[in-house]
C-alpha positions as CSV (number, residue, x, y, z in Angstrom):
1,X,-53.6,-59.7,1.3
2,X,-55.7,-58.0,-1.3
3,X,-54.4,-54.4,-1.1
4,X,-51.2,-53.3,-2.1
5,X,-49.0,-49.9,-1.3
6,X,-47.1,-48.1,-3.8
7,X,-43.4,-46.5,-3.0
8,X,-45.1,-43.7,-1.2
9,X,-47.8,-44.9,1.0
10,X,-49.7,-42.5,3.4
11,X,-47.5,-42.1,6.7
12,X,-49.9,-42.4,9.2
13,X,-49.9,-45.9,10.3
14,X,-53.2,-45.5,12.3
15,X,-55.0,-44.9,9.0
16,X,-57.1,-47.7,7.6
17,X,-54.4,-50.2,6.0
18,X,-56.4,-50.3,2.9
19,X,-55.8,-46.5,2.2
20,X,-52.1,-47.1,2.9
21,X,-51.7,-49.7,0.2
22,X,-54.3,-48.5,-2.6
23,X,-52.5,-45.2,-3.0
24,X,-49.3,-47.0,-4.6
25,X,-51.8,-48.5,-7.2
26,X,-53.3,-45.2,-8.4
27,X,-49.9,-44.2,-9.3
28,X,-49.7,-46.7,-11.8
29,X,-53.4,-46.6,-13.5
30,X,-54.4,-43.4,-15.0
31,X,-58.3,-43.9,-15.0
32,X,-61.6,-43.1,-13.3
33,X,-62.8,-46.5,-13.6
34,X,-63.5,-48.6,-10.1
35,X,-60.9,-51.4,-9.6
36,X,-61.6,-54.8,-10.8
37,X,-61.5,-57.4,-8.0
38,X,-57.8,-58.5,-9.1
39,X,-56.2,-55.2,-9.5
40,X,-52.9,-55.9,-8.3
41,X,-50.4,-57.7,-10.6
42,X,-46.8,-57.6,-10.9
43,X,-46.6,-53.8,-11.0
44,X,-47.9,-53.5,-7.4
45,X,-46.2,-56.5,-6.3
46,X,-42.9,-55.6,-7.2
47,X,-42.8,-52.3,-5.0
48,X,-45.1,-53.4,-2.4
49,X,-42.5,-54.5,0.4
50,X,-41.0,-50.8,-0.5
51,X,-44.3,-49.0,0.3
52,X,-45.0,-51.2,3.3
53,X,-41.6,-50.7,4.9
54,X,-43.0,-48.6,7.8
55,X,-45.4,-51.5,8.6
56,X,-42.6,-54.2,8.3
57,X,-40.1,-52.8,11.0
58,X,-39.3,-55.2,13.9
59,X,-40.9,-52.8,16.2
60,X,-44.6,-53.2,14.4
61,X,-44.1,-56.8,13.5
62,X,-42.4,-58.3,16.6
63,X,-45.8,-57.7,18.6
64,X,-48.0,-59.0,16.1
65,X,-46.0,-62.3,15.8
66,X,-45.5,-62.6,19.4
67,X,-49.4,-62.4,19.9
68,X,-50.1,-65.0,17.0
69,X,-47.3,-67.4,18.3
70,X,-48.7,-67.4,21.6
71,X,-51.9,-68.4,20.2
72,X,-50.9,-70.9,18.0
73,X,-48.6,-72.9,20.1
74,X,-47.2,-76.0,18.7
75,X,-49.9,-76.2,15.9
76,X,-50.3,-74.9,12.2
77,X,-51.4,-71.3,11.3
78,X,-53.2,-70.2,8.3
79,X,-53.0,-66.5,7.1
80,X,-55.9,-65.0,5.1
81,X,-54.4,-62.7,2.5
82,X,-50.8,-63.6,3.1
83,X,-49.4,-61.2,0.3
84,X,-45.6,-60.9,0.3
85,X,-45.2,-62.4,3.9
86,X,-44.9,-59.3,6.3
87,X,-46.3,-61.3,9.0
88,X,-46.7,-64.9,7.8
89,X,-43.2,-65.4,7.1
90,X,-41.7,-63.8,10.5
91,X,-44.3,-65.9,12.3
92,X,-42.9,-69.1,10.5
93,X,-39.6,-68.2,11.5
94,X,-40.8,-68.7,15.1
95,X,-41.2,-72.1,14.4
96,X,-44.9,-72.2,13.7
97,X,-45.7,-73.8,10.4
98,X,-47.6,-71.3,8.3
99,X,-49.9,-72.0,5.3
100,X,-51.6,-69.1,3.2
101,X,-54.2,-68.1,0.8
102,X,-54.1,-64.9,-1.4
103,X,-55.9,-63.9,-4.4
104,X,-52.7,-62.3,-6.0
105,X,-50.1,-64.6,-8.0
106,X,-47.6,-61.8,-8.4
107,X,-47.8,-61.1,-4.8
108,X,-47.2,-65.1,-3.6
109,X,-44.6,-65.1,-6.2
110,X,-42.8,-62.3,-4.0
111,X,-43.2,-64.2,-1.1
112,X,-42.1,-67.5,-2.5
113,X,-38.9,-65.8,-3.6
114,X,-37.7,-64.7,-0.1
115,X,-35.6,-66.8,2.4
116,X,-37.4,-69.4,4.4
117,X,-40.8,-69.0,2.1
118,X,-40.1,-72.3,0.5
119,X,-41.6,-74.3,3.1
120,X,-44.8,-72.1,3.6
121,X,-47.6,-73.7,1.6
122,X,-49.3,-70.7,-0.3
123,X,-52.5,-70.9,-2.4
124,X,-53.5,-68.5,-5.0
125,X,-57.5,-67.9,-4.2
126,X,-60.3,-66.0,-2.3
127,X,-59.8,-66.3,1.4
128,X,-63.7,-66.4,1.7
129,X,-64.3,-69.5,0.1
130,X,-60.7,-71.2,-0.7
131,X,-60.2,-74.7,1.2
132,X,-57.1,-76.0,2.6
133,X,-56.7,-79.9,2.7
134,X,-55.8,-79.7,6.5
135,X,-57.1,-78.0,10.0
136,X,-55.3,-75.4,12.3
137,X,-54.9,-74.2,15.5
138,X,-54.9,-70.5,14.2
139,X,-56.3,-68.6,11.5
140,X,-55.8,-64.9,11.0
141,X,-56.4,-62.0,8.9
142,X,-54.7,-58.7,9.5
143,X,-54.1,-54.8,8.5
144,X,-58.0,-54.4,7.7
145,X,-57.9,-56.9,5.0
146,X,-61.4,-58.3,5.7
147,X,-62.8,-55.0,4.4
148,X,-61.8,-56.1,0.9
149,X,-65.0,-58.3,1.1
150,X,-67.4,-55.9,0.0
151,X,-70.4,-57.6,1.2
152,X,-71.8,-58.8,4.5
153,X,-72.3,-62.3,2.8
154,X,-68.5,-62.4,1.7
155,X,-67.4,-61.6,5.3
156,X,-69.4,-64.0,6.8
157,X,-68.1,-66.4,4.4
158,X,-65.0,-65.6,5.6
159,X,-65.7,-66.4,9.2
160,X,-67.2,-69.7,8.2
161,X,-64.1,-70.4,6.3
162,X,-62.2,-70.0,9.1
163,X,-64.3,-72.0,11.3
164,X,-64.0,-74.9,8.6
165,X,-60.4,-74.7,8.9
166,X,-60.0,-74.6,12.8
167,X,-59.6,-77.4,15.2
168,X,-62.1,-77.4,18.0
169,X,-60.8,-74.6,20.4
170,X,-59.0,-73.1,17.6
171,X,-58.6,-69.2,17.3
172,X,-59.6,-66.7,14.6
173,X,-57.8,-63.3,14.9
174,X,-59.0,-60.4,12.8
175,X,-57.2,-56.8,12.8
176,X,-59.6,-54.2,11.4
177,X,-60.3,-50.4,11.8
178,X,-63.2,-49.3,13.6
179,X,-65.6,-47.4,11.3
180,X,-64.7,-43.7,11.4
181,X,-68.5,-42.6,11.1
182,X,-68.4,-40.2,13.9
183,X,-65.6,-38.0,12.3
184,X,-68.1,-37.4,9.4
185,X,-69.9,-33.7,9.7
186,X,-73.5,-33.9,10.4
187,X,-75.2,-34.5,7.2
188,X,-72.4,-35.4,5.3
189,X,-70.9,-38.6,3.6
190,X,-67.2,-37.7,2.9
191,X,-64.4,-38.1,5.1
192,X,-60.7,-36.6,3.9
193,X,-58.4,-39.0,5.6
194,X,-55.3,-37.3,4.0
195,X,-54.8,-34.0,2.4
196,X,-51.2,-32.7,1.0
197,X,-49.8,-30.7,-1.8
198,X,-49.5,-33.6,-4.0
199,X,-51.9,-36.2,-2.7
200,X,-55.6,-36.1,-1.8
201,X,-57.6,-39.1,-0.1
202,X,-61.3,-39.2,0.4
203,X,-63.8,-41.9,1.7
204,X,-67.1,-41.6,0.5
205,X,-70.0,-43.8,2.7
206,X,-72.9,-45.6,1.8
207,X,-74.7,-45.8,5.0
208,X,-77.7,-48.3,3.5
209,X,-75.2,-51.0,2.6
210,X,-72.4,-50.1,4.9
211,X,-70.0,-50.0,1.9
212,X,-67.6,-47.0,1.2
213,X,-65.6,-45.9,-1.6
214,X,-62.1,-45.0,-1.2
215,X,-61.2,-42.0,-3.7
216,X,-57.4,-41.4,-4.3
217,X,-56.0,-38.7,-6.4
218,X,-52.4,-37.8,-6.7
219,X,-50.0,-35.4,-8.8
220,X,-47.6,-37.3,-10.9
221,X,-45.2,-35.9,-13.4
222,X,-47.8,-32.9,-13.8
223,X,-50.8,-35.2,-14.3
224,X,-53.6,-35.8,-12.0
225,X,-54.2,-39.3,-11.3
226,X,-57.5,-40.7,-9.8
227,X,-58.5,-44.3,-8.3
228,X,-61.6,-45.3,-6.9
229,X,-62.0,-48.6,-4.6
230,X,-65.0,-50.3,-2.9
231,X,-64.8,-51.7,0.4
232,X,-67.2,-52.9,3.3
233,X,-66.7,-51.3,6.8
234,X,-67.9,-53.8,9.8
235,X,-68.5,-53.1,13.3
236,X,-67.1,-55.1,16.1
237,X,-70.1,-56.4,17.4
238,X,-71.4,-57.1,13.9
239,X,-68.2,-59.4,13.6
240,X,-69.1,-61.1,17.0
241,X,-72.3,-61.8,15.2
242,X,-70.8,-63.4,12.4
243,X,-68.4,-65.6,14.6
244,X,-71.3,-66.8,16.4
245,X,-73.2,-68.0,13.2
246,X,-70.0,-69.8,12.3
247,X,-69.6,-71.4,16.0
248,X,-67.1,-69.2,17.3
249,X,-67.1,-67.3,20.5
250,X,-65.2,-64.2,21.2
251,X,-62.3,-64.5,23.9
252,X,-61.0,-61.2,23.7
253,X,-60.9,-57.7,22.1
254,X,-58.0,-55.3,22.3
255,X,-56.9,-51.8,20.6
256,X,-53.7,-53.3,19.4
257,X,-51.4,-56.4,19.5
258,X,-49.7,-55.6,23.0
259,X,-53.2,-55.9,24.7
260,X,-54.0,-52.1,25.0
261,X,-57.7,-51.8,26.3
262,X,-60.3,-51.7,23.7
263,X,-62.4,-48.1,24.5
264,X,-64.7,-45.6,22.7
265,X,-61.6,-43.9,21.5
266,X,-59.9,-46.9,19.8
267,X,-59.5,-46.4,16.2
268,X,-59.0,-50.0,15.6
269,X,-59.2,-53.6,17.4
270,X,-57.7,-57.0,17.3
271,X,-60.6,-59.5,18.1
272,X,-60.0,-63.4,19.0
273,X,-62.8,-65.8,18.8
274,X,-62.4,-69.4,19.5
275,X,-64.3,-72.6,17.8
276,X,-66.6,-74.0,20.2
277,X,-65.2,-77.4,21.2
278,X,-68.2,-79.1,20.1
279,X,-68.2,-77.7,16.6
280,X,-66.7,-80.5,14.0
281,X,-63.7,-79.5,12.1
């Protein structure tokens, strides 16, 4: 998992996952500089689970795990951005063998310290390019983590990497927010996603590149702390094209893990693509 929360993430679970997670990092860095790619070390990993508590309750996790377990069946699953195991570990506990990839060694160390994680094969690396030594019946990336790949080429590489790891007829699952462009006032490129007495969050959109910068401000001990982080938003139909280029076809899209209908009003989607049976693993 590329993004990490702090001890006080934004409470609204429907806000983009990256916004929830990044806020905690801003409390530990007193700088106006853009975040480097590897911006979450031990100081973030040690408080990740506390900050993600609202997204780690059985009520939230169970539908995700049930959905993924049905697709995996008796085959292995690979999670891109496994982090501390919020989803990968409970999925493994259902009997699905799980492997994972994550950029953060500190996050993986937290995962490995948890009961039952010793049988999860987790590798440190970029999930758009890292190669495992086996194929899978299911590959998945959740909680908007694909937005951390800040170019179209990077996101396309993620799809190709998923396809390369899938057995024929295997499934690739992505959970990501729908771009919130229609919430922008006419002629503006700024959207305030969180406003309170002590925290402010503003997204700055760059339409020509589909990039956006998430600016986070917080008052801590009387000091204003700022952090800005780049992402790339992606449309559902664009993901379908990436899947097609990688040799996969969409089999379903829903507004949530319990197969809620995907409509014009949906704020996120859970999409499933199937690797074409004629495509070699």
